Each structure stands twice: as C-alpha cells, then as structure tokens.
C-alpha positions as CSV (number, residue, x, y, z in Angstrom):
1,X,-6.7,2.7,-6.7
2,X,-3.9,0.2,-7.3
3,X,-0.2,0.3,-6.9
4,X,2.7,-1.9,-7.9
5,X,5.1,-2.6,-5.0
6,X,8.1,-4.4,-6.2
7,X,9.8,-4.8,-2.9
8,X,6.7,-6.5,-1.3
9,X,7.6,-10.1,-0.9
10,X,6.2,-11.7,2.3
11,X,3.5,-11.4,5.0
12,X,5.6,-9.1,6.9
13,X,5.7,-6.6,4.1
14,X,1.8,-6.8,3.6
15,X,1.3,-6.2,7.5
16,X,3.7,-3.2,7.4
17,X,1.9,-1.7,4.3
18,X,-1.6,-2.4,5.9
19,X,-0.4,-0.7,9.2
20,X,1.1,2.3,7.5
21,X,-2.0,3.0,5.3
22,X,-4.3,2.4,8.3
23,X,-2.3,5.0,10.2
24,X,-3.3,7.8,7.5
25,X,-6.7,6.5,6.8
26,X,-8.3,4.4,9.5
27,X,-11.2,3.5,7.1
28,X,-8.9,2.3,4.2
29,X,-9.7,-1.1,2.8
30,X,-6.3,-2.6,1.8
31,X,-5.9,-5.8,-0.4
32,X,-2.5,-7.1,-1.0
33,X,-1.4,-9.6,-3.8
34,X,2.0,-11.0,-3.3
35,X,2.0,-12.9,-6.5
36,X,1.6,-9.9,-8.7
37,X,3.1,-7.5,-6.0
38,X,0.2,-5.2,-6.2
39,X,-1.8,-3.4,-3.5
40,X,-5.5,-2.2,-3.9
41,X,-6.6,0.7,-1.8
42,X,-10.2,2.0,-1.3
43,X,-9.6,5.2,0.4
44,X,-10.9,8.8,0.4
45,X,-7.1,9.8,0.2
46,X,-5.4,11.4,-2.7
47,X,-3.5,8.8,-4.7
48,X,-0.2,10.8,-4.1
49,X,-0.9,10.6,-0.3
50,X,-1.3,6.9,-0.4
51,X,2.0,6.6,-2.6
52,X,3.6,8.8,-0.1
53,X,2.5,6.6,2.8
54,X,3.9,3.4,0.9
55,X,7.2,5.1,0.5
56,X,7.4,6.3,4.1
57,X,6.9,2.7,5.1
58,X,9.9,1.7,3.1
59,X,7.9,0.4,-0.2
60,X,8.4,2.6,-3.1
61,X,5.4,2.2,-5.2
62,X,4.1,3.2,-8.7
63,X,0.5,3.4,-9.9
64,X,-0.5,0.1,-11.6
C-alpha cells in the first residue's frame, strides 16, 4: 500500500514514520521517498490501521 504524507520533509520524519509503523507491525517493510513525499508499506495491517498509525505519529496521510 502507498500513502502520500505531505508533512514528511526530512530524515527525522522518515525515522519517526518507520518507528511508528514498526510499533504496530514489527514485520512491516517501510520505504519512504522524500522527493515525492510518499510511503510504501508492505504489511498485514489493514490500510486504515496504517493510516491511523501515521496520523498518530503526527503525519496525516492519504492513500496514494
């Protein structure tokens, strides 16, 4: 699944996002792209749960 995260702008942002998603799914594979401000996630979680984890970390996201 892929999400657009408009507030993601630096390495600290990507680390926070990776940590937040890893906390809800330890087996998640997270790939961030600062240039396009997108996050790709391979996870068994429901997309709504991933979106909620992103928002809980302070990064509102929308499906991309």
